Every structure is written in structure tokens, then in C-alpha cells.
MOPAC internal coordinates of N, CA, C and O (Angstrom, degrees):
PM7 1SCF
backbone

  N    0.0000 0     0.00 0     0.00 0    0    0    0
  C    1.4835 1     0.00 0     0.00 0    1    0    0
  C    1.5164 1   110.42 1     0.00 0    2    1    0
  O    1.2310 1   121.66 1   -39.09 1    3    2    1
  N    1.2176 1   114.43 1   140.91 1    3    2    1
  C    1.5185 1   119.05 1  -176.36 1    5    3    2
  C    1.5260 1   103.49 1  -101.00 1    6    5    3
  O    1.2310 1   122.60 1   -32.49 1    7    6    5
  N    1.4142 1   112.63 1   147.51 1    7    6    5
  C    1.4540 1   116.84 1  -178.02 1    9    7    6
  C    1.5127 1   116.52 1   -60.10 1   10    9    7
  O    1.2310 1   120.18 1   149.55 1   11   10    9
  N    1.2886 1   117.26 1   -30.45 1   11   10    9
  C    1.4262 1   120.10 1  -178.27 1   13   11   10
  C    1.6097 1   111.97 1   -95.30 1   14   13   11
  O    1.2310 1   119.72 1  -164.74 1   15   14   13
  N    1.2911 1   118.14 1    15.26 1   15   14   13
  C    1.3591 1   123.45 1   174.75 1   17   15   14
  C    1.5047 1   110.31 1   -64.60 1   18   17   15
  O    1.2310 1   118.23 1   -64.49 1   19   18   17
  N    1.3687 1   120.99 1   115.51 1   19   18   17
  C    1.4947 1   120.00 1  -175.72 1   21   19   18
  C    1.5279 1   115.78 1   -67.42 1   22   21   19
  O    1.2310 1   121.91 1   152.63 1   23   22   21
  N    1.2607 1   113.96 1   -27.37 1   23   22   21
  C    1.5651 1   119.01 1   176.90 1   25   23   22
  C    1.5632 1   105.79 1   -69.22 1   26   25   23
  O    1.2310 1   119.19 1   132.01 1   27   26   25
  N    1.2877 1   119.15 1   -47.99 1   27   26   25
  C    1.4361 1   122.43 1  -179.52 1   29   27   26
  C    1.5455 1   110.65 1   -60.41 1   30   29   27
  O    1.2310 1   122.37 1   134.29 1   31   30   29
  N    1.2402 1   113.07 1   -45.71 1   31   30   29
  C    1.5150 1   117.33 1   179.10 1   33   31   30
  C    1.5059 1   111.83 1   -63.19 1   34   33   31
  O    1.2310 1   120.50 1   137.47 1   35   34   33
  N    1.3349 1   116.65 1   -42.53 1   35   34   33
  C    1.4804 1   120.78 1   177.01 1   37   35   34
  C    1.5264 1   107.05 1   -61.39 1   38   37   35
  O    1.2310 1   117.71 1   138.24 1   39   38   37
  N    1.2739 1   121.97 1   -41.76 1   39   38   37
  C    1.4511 1   127.50 1  -172.45 1   41   39   38
  C    1.6358 1   105.96 1   -66.19 1   42   41   39
  O    1.2310 1   120.99 1   135.56 1   43   42   41
  N    1.3119 1   115.72 1   -44.44 1   43   42   41
  C    1.4373 1   120.07 1   176.45 1   45   43   42
  C    1.4732 1   109.78 1   -64.95 1   46   45   43
  O    1.2310 1   118.21 1   137.81 1   47   46   45
  N    1.2858 1   121.01 1   -42.19 1   47   46   45
  C    1.5010 1   118.22 1   178.02 1   49   47   46
  C    1.4745 1   113.55 1   -63.62 1   50   49   47
  O    1.2310 1   117.87 1   145.12 1   51   50   49
  N    1.3151 1   121.65 1   -34.88 1   51   50   49
  C    1.4526 1   126.62 1  -178.76 1   53   51   50
  C    1.5547 1   105.31 1   -68.80 1   54   53   51
  O    1.2310 1   120.95 1   132.16 1   55   54   53
  N    1.3885 1   115.80 1   -47.84 1   55   54   53
  C    1.5110 1   116.00 1   178.12 1   57   55   54
  C    1.4706 1   113.19 1   -63.30 1   58   57   55
  O    1.2310 1   116.59 1   147.38 1   59   58   57
  N    1.2787 1   124.09 1   -32.62 1   59   58   57
  C    1.4588 1   128.32 1   176.19 1   61   59   58
  C    1.5353 1   107.32 1   -68.82 1   62   61   59
  O    1.2310 1   117.03 1   138.02 1   63   62   61
  N    1.3001 1   123.26 1   -41.98 1   63   62   61
  C    1.4141 1   124.10 1   176.04 1   65   63   62
  C    1.4869 1   113.53 1   -62.86 1   66   65   63
  O    1.2310 1   122.14 1   135.65 1   67   66   65
  N    1.3139 1   113.51 1   -44.35 1   67   66   65
  C    1.5358 1   120.11 1  -179.96 1   69   67   66
  C    1.5756 1   107.05 1   -65.73 1   70   69   67
  O    1.2310 1   117.03 1   141.93 1   71   70   69
  N    1.1970 1   123.26 1   -38.07 1   71   70   69
  C    1.3939 1   126.18 1   179.21 1   73   71   70
  C    1.6184 1   111.54 1   -67.03 1   74   73   71
  O    1.2310 1   123.65 1   137.67 1   75   74   73
  N    1.3011 1   110.61 1   -42.33 1   75   74   73
  C    1.5219 1   118.99 1   176.99 1   77   75   74
  C    1.4926 1   107.23 1   -62.27 1   78   77   75
  O    1.2310 1   118.55 1   135.90 1   79   78   77
  N    1.3259 1   120.37 1   -44.10 1   79   78   77
  C    1.4120 1   125.81 1  -179.62 1   81   79   78
  C    1.5597 1   113.16 1   -59.97 1   82   81   79
  O    1.2310 1   123.42 1   136.71 1   83   82   81
  N    1.3822 1   111.04 1   -43.29 1   83   82   81
  C    1.3960 1   117.25 1   179.06 1   85   83   82
  C    1.5544 1   111.53 1   -65.05 1   86   85   83
  O    1.2310 1   120.57 1   136.27 1   87   86   85
  N    1.2858 1   116.51 1   -43.73 1   87   86   85
  C    1.5167 1   118.77 1   178.74 1   89   87   86
  C    1.4984 1   107.92 1   -63.43 1   90   89   87
  O    1.2310 1   116.80 1   140.35 1   91   90   89
  N    1.3900 1   123.69 1   -39.65 1   91   90   89
  C    1.4180 1   121.03 1   178.95 1   93   91   90
  C    1.4764 1   111.59 1   -62.98 1   94   93   91
  O    1.2310 1   119.58 1   136.10 1   95   94   93
  N    1.3197 1   118.41 1   -43.90 1   95   94   93
  C    1.4638 1   122.85 1  -179.84 1   97   95   94
  C    1.5044 1   109.79 1   -58.89 1   98   97   95
  O    1.2310 1   120.33 1   130.79 1   99   98   97
  N    1.4169 1   116.98 1   -49.21 1   99   98   97
  C    1.4362 1   123.19 1   178.18 1  101   99   98
  C    1.5056 1   109.76 1   -55.16 1  102  101   99
  O    1.2310 1   120.48 1   128.00 1  103  102  101
  N    1.3126 1   116.69 1   -52.00 1  103  102  101
  C    1.4982 1   120.56 1   179.02 1  105  103  102
  C    1.4895 1   116.06 1   -56.55 1  106  105  103
  O    1.2310 1   122.33 1   138.57 1  107  106  105
  N    1.3139 1   113.15 1   -41.43 1  107  106  105
  C    1.5621 1   117.85 1   179.46 1  109  107  106
  C    1.4870 1   107.62 1   -68.71 1  110  109  107
  O    1.2310 1   120.63 1   140.51 1  111  110  109
  N    1.3474 1   116.40 1   -39.49 1  111  110  109
  C    1.5080 1   117.67 1  -178.77 1  113  111  110
  C    1.5336 1   109.40 1   -64.19 1  114  113  111
  O    1.2310 1   118.70 1   138.77 1  115  114  113
  N    1.2866 1   120.08 1   -41.23 1  115  114  113
  C    1.3322 1   122.65 1  -178.75 1  117  115  114
  C    1.5482 1   112.25 1   -66.68 1  118  117  115
  O    1.2310 1   123.09 1   142.30 1  119  118  117
  N    1.3213 1   111.68 1   -37.70 1  119  118  117
  C    1.5902 1   117.03 1   177.24 1  121  119  118
  C    1.5245 1   106.44 1   -66.27 1  122  121  119
  O    1.2310 1   118.26 1   144.67 1  123  122  121
  N    1.2911 1   120.92 1   -35.33 1  123  122  121
  C    1.5288 1   121.81 1  -178.46 1  125  123  122
  C    1.4245 1   112.68 1   -72.41 1  126  125  123
  O    1.2310 1   120.84 1   149.94 1  127  126  125
  N    1.4279 1   116.01 1   -30.06 1  127  126  125
  C    1.4821 1   118.14 1  -173.35 1  129  127  126
  C    1.4786 1   109.47 1   -91.81 1  130  129  127
  O    1.2310 1   120.37 1   174.67 1  131  130  129
  N    1.3461 1   116.90 1    -5.33 1  131  130  129
  C    1.5020 1   117.24 1  -172.51 1  133  131  130
  C    1.5511 1   112.27 1   -66.29 1  134  133  131
  O    1.2310 1   117.91 1   146.18 1  135  134  133
  N    1.2216 1   121.59 1   -33.82 1  135  134  133
  C    1.5756 1   122.26 1   177.38 1  137  135  134
  C    1.5678 1   103.81 1   -70.79 1  138  137  135
  O    1.2310 1   116.48 1   146.65 1  139  138  137
  N    1.2705 1   124.29 1   -33.35 1  139  138  137
  C    1.4850 1   122.14 1  -178.42 1  141  139  138
  C    1.5124 1   105.85 1   -69.05 1  142  141  139
  O    1.2310 1   119.04 1   133.18 1  143  142  141
  N    1.3703 1   119.43 1   -46.82 1  143  142  141
  C    1.4285 1   121.53 1   175.26 1  145  143  142
  C    1.5752 1   113.33 1   -56.10 1  146  145  143
  O    1.2310 1   121.69 1   142.06 1  147  146  145
  N    1.3046 1   114.36 1   -37.94 1  147  146  145
  C    1.4800 1   116.66 1   177.17 1  149  147  146
  C    1.4674 1   112.04 1   -62.38 1  150  149  147
  O    1.2310 1   120.32 1   136.38 1  151  150  149
  N    1.3960 1   116.99 1   -43.62 1  151  150  149
  C    1.4316 1   123.51 1   178.41 1  153  151  150
  C    1.5391 1   110.22 1   -58.60 1  154  153  151
  O    1.2310 1   121.41 1   140.05 1  155  154  153
  N    1.3063 1   114.92 1   -39.95 1  155  154  153
  C    1.5051 1   121.31 1  -174.70 1  157  155  154
  C    1.5380 1   106.36 1   -67.61 1  158  157  155
  O    1.2310 1   122.86 1   136.98 1  159  158  157
  N    1.3574 1   112.13 1   -43.02 1  159  158  157
  C    1.5653 1   114.19 1  -176.67 1  161  159  158
  C    1.5404 1   107.98 1   -68.30 1  162  161  159
  O    1.2310 1   119.15 1   146.94 1  163  162  161
  N    1.4012 1   119.24 1   -33.06 1  163  162  161
  C    1.4718 1   122.62 1   179.97 1  165  163  162
  C    1.5409 1   105.79 1   -66.12 1  166  165  163
  O    1.2310 1   120.78 1   140.42 1  167  166  165
  N    1.3618 1   116.11 1   -39.58 1  167  166  165
  C    1.4508 1   115.54 1  -179.50 1  169  167  166
  C    1.5832 1   110.33 1   -65.50 1  170  169  167
  O    1.2310 1   119.53 1   138.11 1  171  170  169
  N    1.2677 1   118.49 1   -41.89 1  171  170  169
  C    1.4033 1   120.37 1   173.84 1  173  171  170
  C    1.5878 1   114.88 1   -52.55 1  174  173  171
  O    1.2310 1   122.71 1   132.11 1  175  174  173
  N    1.3275 1   112.42 1   -47.89 1  175  174  173
  C    1.4595 1   122.78 1  -176.20 1  177  175  174
  C    1.5014 1   105.85 1   -61.82 1  178  177  175
  O    1.2310 1   120.29 1   131.83 1  179  178  177
  N    1.3243 1   117.05 1   -48.17 1  179  178  177
  C    1.4841 1   121.58 1  -176.89 1  181  179  178
  C    1.4975 1   115.30 1   -69.42 1  182  181  179
  O    1.2310 1   121.51 1   147.13 1  183  182  181
  N    1.3421 1   114.71 1   -32.87 1  183  182  181
  C    1.4998 1   117.00 1  -179.76 1  185  183  182
  C    1.5093 1   114.36 1   -73.08 1  186  185  183
  O    1.2310 1   120.51 1   164.44 1  187  186  185
  N    1.3385 1   116.64 1   -15.56 1  187  186  185
  C    1.5439 1   120.12 1   179.37 1  189  187  186
  C    1.5072 1   111.10 1   -80.79 1  190  189  187
  O    1.2310 1   118.73 1   155.82 1  191  190  189
  N    1.3400 1   120.02 1   -24.18 1  191  190  189
  C    1.4179 1   121.75 1   178.61 1  193  191  190
  C    1.3892 1   120.66 1   -95.68 1  194  193  191
  O    1.2310 1   120.57 1    37.99 1  195  194  193
  N    1.3959 1   116.52 1  -142.01 1  195  194  193
  C    1.4760 1   121.34 1   174.56 1  197  195  194
  C    1.4439 1   113.51 1   -93.32 1  198  197  195
  O    1.2310 1   119.68 1  -148.51 1  199  198  197
  N    1.2813 1   118.22 1    31.49 1  199  198  197
  C    1.4573 1   121.72 1   177.92 1  201  199  198
  C    1.4213 1   118.76 1   -57.18 1  202  201  199
  O    1.2310 1   119.12 1   136.04 1  203  202  201
  N    1.4025 1   119.29 1   -43.96 1  203  202  201
  C    1.4486 1   120.21 1   176.10 1  205  203  202
  C    1.4807 1   113.54 1   -49.80 1  206  205  203
  O    1.2310 1   120.51 1   142.24 1  207  206  205
  N    1.2576 1   116.64 1   -37.76 1  207  206  205
  C    1.4879 1   119.98 1  -178.88 1  209  207  206
  C    1.5295 1   109.79 1   -70.32 1  210  209  207
  O    1.2310 1   119.35 1   143.83 1  211  210  209
  N    1.3498 1   118.84 1   -36.17 1  211  210  209
  C    1.5066 1   117.60 1   171.63 1  213  211  210
  C    1.4484 1   110.63 1   -70.71 1  214  213  211
  O    1.2310 1   115.16 1   145.97 1  215  214  213
  N    1.2264 1   126.79 1   -34.03 1  215  214  213
  C    1.4965 1   126.66 1   173.81 1  217  215  214
  C    1.4638 1   110.19 1   -57.56 1  218  217  215
  O    1.2310 1   119.73 1   130.89 1  219  218  217
  N    1.3194 1   118.13 1   -49.11 1  219  218  217
  C    1.4804 1   120.26 1  -175.08 1  221  219  218
  C    1.4723 1   108.28 1   -67.35 1  222  221  219
  O    1.2310 1   119.60 1   144.03 1  223  222  221
  N    1.3779 1   118.37 1   -35.97 1  223  222  221
  C    1.4281 1   123.24 1   179.64 1  225  223  222
  C    1.5599 1   106.68 1   -64.49 1  226  225  223
  O    1.2310 1   120.55 1   134.86 1  227  226  225
  N    1.3406 1   116.56 1   -45.14 1  227  226  225
  C    1.4155 1   119.34 1  -173.36 1  229  227  226
  C    1.5789 1   111.28 1   -67.34 1  230  229  227
  O    1.2310 1   121.41 1   143.55 1  231  230  229
  N    1.3628 1   114.90 1   -36.45 1  231  230  229
  C    1.4476 1   119.66 1  -176.60 1  233  231  230
  C    1.5689 1   104.84 1   -72.41 1  234  233  231
  O    1.2310 1   118.54 1   142.84 1  235  234  233
  N    1.3334 1   120.39 1   -37.16 1  235  234  233
  C    1.3831 1   122.77 1   179.99 1  237  235  234
  C    1.5269 1   109.33 1   -63.71 1  238  237  235
  O    1.2310 1   120.59 1   132.67 1  239  238  237
  N    1.3731 1   116.49 1   -47.33 1  239  238  237
  C    1.4827 1   117.67 1  -178.45 1  241  239  238
  C    1.5671 1   106.32 1   -65.30 1  242  241  239
  O    1.2310 1   118.01 1   135.79 1  243  242  241
  N    1.3034 1   121.40 1   -44.21 1  243  242  241
  C    1.3894 1   118.78 1  -178.43 1  245  243  242
  C    1.4845 1   114.73 1   -58.15 1  246  245  243
  O    1.2310 1   122.13 1   137.70 1  247  246  245
  N    1.3258 1   113.53 1   -42.30 1  247  246  245
  C    1.5345 1   118.55 1  -179.99 1  249  247  246
  C    1.5023 1   109.18 1   -68.06 1  250  249  247
  O    1.2310 1   119.70 1   145.22 1  251  250  249
  N    1.3572 1   118.17 1   -34.78 1  251  250  249
  C    1.5018 1   116.93 1   177.18 1  253  251  250
  C    1.4808 1   109.11 1   -64.78 1  254  253  251
  O    1.2310 1   118.61 1   130.63 1  255  254  253
  N    1.3834 1   120.26 1   -49.37 1  255  254  253
  C    1.4337 1   117.07 1  -178.18 1  257  255  254
  C    1.5476 1   112.01 1   -63.43 1  258  257  255
  O    1.2310 1   120.02 1   145.57 1  259  258  257
  N    1.3576 1   117.57 1   -34.43 1  259  258  257
  C    1.3852 1   114.73 1  -174.09 1  261  259  258
  C    1.5448 1   108.49 1   -74.79 1  262  261  259
  O    1.2310 1   119.44 1   148.92 1  263  262  261
  N    1.3097 1   118.67 1   -31.08 1  263  262  261
  C    1.5007 1   118.88 1   174.43 1  265  263  262
  C    1.4556 1   112.43 1   -69.34 1  266  265  263
  O    1.2310 1   120.09 1   148.42 1  267  266  265
  N    1.2874 1   117.43 1   -31.58 1  267  266  265
  C    1.4875 1   125.54 1  -171.34 1  269  267  266
  C    1.5619 1   102.95 1   -76.99 1  270  269  267
  O    1.2310 1   118.60 1   141.46 1  271  270  269
  N    1.2866 1   120.27 1   -38.54 1  271  270  269
  C    1.5230 1   117.63 1  -171.25 1  273  271  270
  C    1.5095 1   104.05 1  -137.77 1  274  273  271
  O    1.2310 1   122.88 1   -81.76 1  275  274  273
  N    1.4001 1   112.09 1    98.24 1  275  274  273
  C    1.5292 1   119.65 1  -176.92 1  277  275  274
  C    1.5722 1   111.46 1   -61.60 1  278  277  275
  O    1.2310 1   120.76 1   145.08 1  279  278  277
  N    1.3134 1   116.15 1   -34.92 1  279  278  277
  C    1.4379 1   118.02 1  -178.24 1  281  279  278
  C    1.5256 1   115.06 1   -65.58 1  282  281  279
  O    1.2310 1   121.60 1   140.75 1  283  282  281
  N    1.3541 1   114.55 1   -39.25 1  283  282  281
  C    1.4698 1   117.08 1   175.38 1  285  283  282
  C    1.5203 1   113.27 1   -70.12 1  286  285  283
  O    1.2310 1   120.80 1   160.41 1  287  286  285
  N    1.3170 1   116.08 1   -19.59 1  287  286  285
  C    1.4291 1   117.18 1   178.13 1  289  287  286
  C    1.6265 1   112.88 1   -68.20 1  290  289  287
  O    1.2310 1   122.72 1   150.60 1  291  290  289
  N    1.2834 1   112.39 1   -29.40 1  291  290  289
  C    1.5597 1   116.75 1   171.40 1  293  291  290
  C    1.4433 1   108.40 1   -67.22 1  294  293  291
  O    1.2310 1   117.66 1   140.58 1  295  294  293
  N    1.2671 1   122.06 1   -39.42 1  295  294  293
  C    1.5437 1   124.91 1   177.86 1  297  295  294
  C    1.4962 1   111.76 1   -68.13 1  298  297  295
  O    1.2310 1   120.06 1   153.07 1  299  298  297
  N    1.3109 1   117.49 1   -26.93 1  299  298  297
  C    1.4061 1   123.82 1  -173.32 1  301  299  298
  C    1.6443 1   112.47 1   -86.54 1  302  301  299
  O    1.2310 1   121.69 1   158.76 1  303  302  301
  N    1.3232 1   114.37 1   -21.24 1  303  302  301
  C    1.4410 1   124.03 1  -174.88 1  305  303  302
  C    1.5648 1   110.65 1   -59.70 1  306  305  303
  O    1.2310 1   118.56 1   132.64 1  307  306  305
  N    1.3016 1   120.34 1   -47.36 1  307  306  305
  C    1.5395 1   122.16 1  -179.76 1  309  307  306
  C    1.5244 1   108.77 1   -55.99 1  310  309  307
  O    1.2310 1   121.10 1   141.41 1  311  310  309
  N    1.3443 1   115.50 1   -38.59 1  311  310  309
  C    1.4936 1   117.65 1  -179.19 1  313  311  310
  C    1.5699 1   112.58 1   -71.05 1  314  313  311
  O    1.2310 1   122.90 1   144.55 1  315  314  313
  N    1.2676 1   112.05 1   -35.45 1  315  314  313
  C    1.4883 1   116.03 1   172.92 1  317  315  314
  C    1.4414 1   110.16 1   -63.52 1  318  317  315
  O    1.2310 1   117.16 1   133.69 1  319  318  317
  N    1.2125 1   123.02 1   -46.31 1  319  318  317
  C    1.4652 1   128.63 1  -179.48 1  321  319  318
  C    1.5208 1   110.01 1   -60.79 1  322  321  319
  O    1.2310 1   119.50 1   136.61 1  323  322  321
  N    1.2813 1   118.56 1   -43.39 1  323  322  321
  C    1.4539 1   119.76 1  -179.41 1  325  323  322
  C    1.5307 1   110.29 1   -70.17 1  326  325  323
  O    1.2310 1   119.95 1   141.74 1  327  326  325
  N    1.3954 1   117.71 1   -38.26 1  327  326  325
  C    1.4486 1   122.11 1   179.90 1  329  327  326
  C    1.6272 1   106.97 1   -65.88 1  330  329  327
  O    1.2310 1   119.58 1   145.05 1  331  330  329
  N    1.2633 1   118.40 1   -34.95 1  331  330  329
  C    1.4525 1   124.65 1  -172.78 1  333  331  330
  C    1.5835 1   104.89 1   -75.23 1  334  333  331
  O    1.2310 1   119.90 1   141.45 1  335  334  333
  N    1.3440 1   117.80 1   -38.55 1  335  334  333
  C    1.4642 1   122.39 1   174.48 1  337  335  334
  C    1.5206 1   113.32 1   -60.94 1  338  337  335
  O    1.2310 1   121.12 1   142.87 1  339  338  337
  N    1.3399 1   115.46 1   -37.13 1  339  338  337
  C    1.5110 1   123.23 1  -174.65 1  341  339  338
  C    1.6159 1   108.53 1   -84.62 1  342  341  339
  O    1.2310 1   119.69 1   169.11 1  343  342  341
  N    1.2619 1   118.20 1   -10.89 1  343  342  341
  C    1.4801 1   120.43 1   179.83 1  345  343  342
  C    1.4721 1   112.02 1   -55.40 1  346  345  343
  O    1.2310 1   117.16 1   127.09 1  347  346  345
  N    1.3687 1   123.00 1   -52.91 1  347  346  345
  C    1.4236 1   116.74 1  -176.81 1  349  347  346
  C    1.4798 1   119.12 1   -60.05 1  350  349  347
  O    1.2310 1   120.26 1   165.55 1  351  350  349
  N    1.3627 1   117.10 1   -14.45 1  351  350  349
  C    1.4163 1   121.71 1   171.46 1  353  351  350
  C    1.5110 1   111.83 1   -68.10 1  354  353  351
  O    1.2310 1   120.75 1   147.84 1  355  354  353
  N    1.2685 1   116.18 1   -32.16 1  355  354  353
  C    1.5300 1   120.05 1   179.58 1  357  355  354
  C    1.5582 1   108.79 1   -82.91 1  358  357  355
  O    1.2310 1   121.11 1   149.68 1  359  358  357
  N    1.3019 1   115.48 1   -30.32 1  359  358  357
  C    1.4626 1   115.06 1  -172.87 1  361  359  358
  C    1.5595 1   111.96 1   -82.01 1  362  361  359
  O    1.2310 1   118.53 1   139.07 1  363  362  361
  N    1.2968 1   120.40 1   -40.93 1  363  362  361
  C    1.4167 1   123.44 1  -178.63 1  365  363  362
  C    1.5595 1   107.25 1   -74.32 1  366  365  363
  O    1.2310 1   121.14 1   -39.34 1  367  366  365
  N    1.3996 1   115.43 1   140.66 1  367  366  365
  C    1.3290 1   116.25 1  -178.92 1  369  367  366
  C    1.5548 1   109.98 1   -83.47 1  370  369  367
  O    1.2310 1   119.15 1   -28.55 1  371  370  369
  N    1.3549 1   119.22 1   151.45 1  371  370  369
  C    1.4767 1   123.21 1   177.18 1  373  371  370
  C    1.5270 1   114.16 1   -61.65 1  374  373  371
  O    1.2310 1   119.57 1   -14.23 1  375  374  373
  N    1.1996 1   118.43 1   165.77 1  375  374  373
  C    1.5650 1   121.74 1   175.20 1  377  375  374
  C    1.4897 1   108.68 1   -61.92 1  378  377  375
  O    1.2310 1   120.41 1   135.58 1  379  378  377
  N    1.3569 1   116.82 1   -44.42 1  379  378  377
  C    1.5183 1   121.59 1  -178.35 1  381  379  378
  C    1.4778 1   111.04 1   -64.76 1  382  381  379
  O    1.2310 1   117.51 1   144.19 1  383  382  381
  N    1.2983 1   122.35 1   -35.81 1  383  382  381
  C    1.4778 1   122.43 1   174.99 1  385  383  382
  C    1.4355 1   109.41 1   -68.36 1  386  385  383
  O    1.2310 1   119.20 1   138.35 1  387  386  385
  N    1.3310 1   119.13 1   -41.65 1  387  386  385
  C    1.5573 1   118.51 1  -178.96 1  389  387  386
  C    1.5589 1   107.02 1   -63.46 1  390  389  387
  O    1.2310 1   118.96 1   140.72 1  391  390  389
  N    1.3410 1   119.58 1   -39.28 1  391  390  389
  C    1.4411 1   120.81 1  -174.57 1  393  391  390
  C    1.5602 1   108.28 1   -67.09 1  394  393  391
  O    1.2310 1   121.28 1   138.76 1  395  394  393
  N    1.2935 1   115.15 1   -41.24 1  395  394  393
  C    1.5177 1   118.23 1  -178.21 1  397  395  394
  C    1.5774 1   106.63 1   -68.56 1  398  397  395
  O    1.2310 1   120.12 1   144.36 1  399  398  397
  N    1.2716 1   117.38 1   -35.64 1  399  398  397
  C    1.4952 1   118.42 1  -175.96 1  401  399  398
  C    1.5413 1   106.92 1   -71.73 1  402  401  399
  O    1.2310 1   119.97 1   139.14 1  403  402  401
  N    1.2852 1   117.67 1   -40.86 1  403  402  401
  C    1.4498 1   120.37 1  -176.87 1  405  403  402
  C    1.5860 1   105.53 1   -70.36 1  406  405  403
  O    1.2310 1   117.50 1   139.43 1  407  406  405
  N    1.3222 1   122.36 1   -40.57 1  407  406  405
  C    1.3854 1   119.81 1  -176.25 1  409  407  406
  C    1.5196 1   108.94 1   -75.26 1  410  409  407
  O    1.2310 1   115.96 1   156.26 1  411  410  409
  N    1.2965 1   125.27 1   -23.74 1  411  410  409
  C    1.4404 1   122.32 1   178.83 1  413  411  410
  C    1.5253 1   108.69 1   -82.59 1  414  413  411
  O    1.2310 1   118.04 1   149.49 1  415  414  413
  N    1.3233 1   121.33 1   -30.51 1  415  414  413
  C    1.3921 1   123.12 1   177.24 1  417  415  414
  C    1.4902 1   110.92 1   -72.69 1  418  417  415
  O    1.2310 1   121.41 1   147.23 1  419  418  417
  N    1.4346 1   114.91 1   -32.77 1  419  418  417
  C    1.4184 1   116.71 1   179.54 1  421  419  418
  C    1.4848 1   114.67 1   -72.85 1  422  421  419
  O    1.2310 1   119.02 1   150.30 1  423  422  421
  N    1.4297 1   119.48 1   -29.70 1  423  422  421
  C    1.3785 1   118.44 1   174.91 1  425  423  422
  C    1.5618 1   114.50 1   -77.51 1  426  425  423
  O    1.2310 1   119.97 1   159.64 1  427  426  425
  N    1.2655 1   117.67 1   -20.36 1  427  426  425
  C    1.4723 1   120.48 1   177.94 1  429  427  426
  C    1.4618 1   113.39 1   -73.11 1  430  429  427
  O    1.2310 1   120.91 1   147.90 1  431  430  429
  N    1.3248 1   115.87 1   -32.10 1  431  430  429
  C    1.5272 1   118.39 1  -175.00 1  433  431  430
  C    1.5345 1   110.26 1   -73.46 1  434  433  431
  O    1.2310 1   120.10 1   180.00 1  435  434  433

């Protein structure tokens, strides 16, 4: 191929545009997932301390207020549904945690 070949130059330009678009999509994806990763980090931080006690206390208080005032329970239900839908984000480990777990188990064997 010759340097001044217009077909080769066009092919290079298209490849560069595709790579630029890939990088943009990757960057935007990482920016969108950043809050999820922060929530997962929060989960790790809370699970190491006395958080289960706080969770039990929170559930107890919520059930007390819901039983006390049935009308407010209907207003509380959408919040519970939202929290339940976000629960899998806290339960599943992030990709970086899986990578570190796999790398540490691989070095121990």
C-alpha cells in the first residue's frame, strides 16, 4: 500500500472513528455505573461494622410506624418497592471485586 492511497487513508479514518466511538461509549458507560459502584462500596463499608443491628432497628421502626398508621403504609409502599429493586445491586459483587478475588485465590494455590 502506498501512503497516499485514498482507499487506505479512508480505511484508516473509518477505523479511527470507530475506535473513538468505542472509547466514548466506554467512558459514558463508566460514568453511568459510577453511582452503582459507590453504592457497592458503601455496602462493603457498612457490612464490616454493626450495620446488621441498624438494619434490624430500621425494619423494626418501619414496621412499627406502618402498623400504627395504615394510611401512611400506602405512601411507604413505593419506597419499599424501589429499595427492593435496588437490593440486587448490593448483593452482587462488582467486577473489580470478582477480579481481585480470582487473582488472590489464584496466587494462593
